[in-house]
Every structure is written in structure tokens, then in C-alpha cells.
PLY file of the C-alpha trace (Angstrom):
ply
format ascii 1.0
element vertex 73
property float x
property float y
property float z
element edge 72
property int vertex1
property int vertex2
end_header
30.88 32.19 -61.00
33.74 30.20 -62.46
36.89 29.16 -60.60
39.93 28.71 -62.80
43.39 27.36 -61.99
46.23 29.12 -63.76
49.99 28.88 -63.77
51.28 31.02 -60.92
53.02 33.40 -63.31
51.26 35.79 -65.66
48.17 33.55 -65.66
45.79 36.45 -65.16
47.23 38.35 -68.12
46.66 35.31 -70.36
43.05 34.90 -69.25
42.29 38.61 -69.62
43.68 38.61 -73.16
41.47 35.63 -74.09
38.40 37.21 -72.47
39.04 40.54 -74.19
39.55 38.92 -77.60
36.27 36.99 -77.19
34.36 40.13 -76.14
33.32 38.65 -72.78
32.48 40.90 -69.83
33.72 40.29 -66.29
31.55 41.68 -63.50
34.20 40.99 -60.84
36.92 38.53 -59.89
38.78 37.28 -56.83
42.25 35.82 -56.50
43.02 33.41 -53.68
46.34 33.59 -51.88
46.39 29.85 -51.18
48.19 28.02 -53.96
47.24 24.61 -55.33
50.66 23.19 -56.10
52.24 25.46 -58.70
48.85 26.88 -59.69
46.93 29.93 -58.49
43.16 30.03 -58.14
41.08 32.83 -59.70
37.30 33.17 -59.43
35.45 35.12 -62.11
31.87 36.36 -62.32
31.10 36.72 -66.03
27.96 38.50 -67.24
27.38 35.42 -69.44
29.07 32.38 -67.89
27.47 30.06 -70.46
29.38 31.91 -73.19
32.60 32.08 -71.15
32.99 28.34 -70.50
33.40 27.24 -74.15
35.78 30.14 -74.86
37.97 29.18 -71.91
37.90 25.47 -72.80
38.88 26.19 -76.43
41.90 28.04 -75.07
43.03 25.24 -72.76
41.70 26.82 -69.56
39.60 24.43 -67.51
37.20 25.69 -64.85
37.58 23.96 -61.49
34.71 21.71 -60.47
32.91 22.83 -57.25
33.89 19.66 -55.37
37.54 20.34 -56.18
37.34 23.76 -54.56
36.01 22.45 -51.27
37.89 19.17 -51.07
41.33 20.66 -51.70
41.59 19.04 -55.16
0 1
1 2
2 3
3 4
4 5
5 6
6 7
7 8
8 9
9 10
10 11
11 12
12 13
13 14
14 15
15 16
16 17
17 18
18 19
19 20
20 21
21 22
22 23
23 24
24 25
25 26
26 27
27 28
28 29
29 30
30 31
31 32
32 33
33 34
34 35
35 36
36 37
37 38
38 39
39 40
40 41
41 42
42 43
43 44
44 45
45 46
46 47
47 48
48 49
49 50
50 51
51 52
52 53
53 54
54 55
55 56
56 57
57 58
58 59
59 60
60 61
61 62
62 63
63 64
64 65
65 66
66 67
67 68
68 69
69 70
70 71
71 72
């Protein structure tokens, strides 16, 4: 699973467009109601996370490190 911080406005639409264009498959996702500043937190389960990470990074979307999730960033 990958946790991703996005701008708290149309962030999901941007990520879904990138994922669709790259041909990646999402098994499921969760959105958290707790904000991190002006960012929202989304958690994705990709069928191939190893392929998803470089696609996201190339598009300026950085997965959150596990310690960031539990420490409050």
C-alpha cells in the first residue's frame, strides 16, 4: 500500500488521471478525514506498487514514508 499526500482540492482527480494514463490498476483506496496542514491523505493499494512508485514520482507525487504516517509528519 502507498500513502500519498495531495492538495486538498481535486487531488484525487489528478492522481486518478495519472494512474489511468499509465495503465496502473488500483485494487482499493482509502481517504483519511484528518488533514495534514493543507494536504489530504490518500492510501492506495495498487496491483503492482513497484510500477506505481516511479510513475507517481515522475509526476511530482511523493508517497509518504511509513514513519511520517505514524508520527504525525
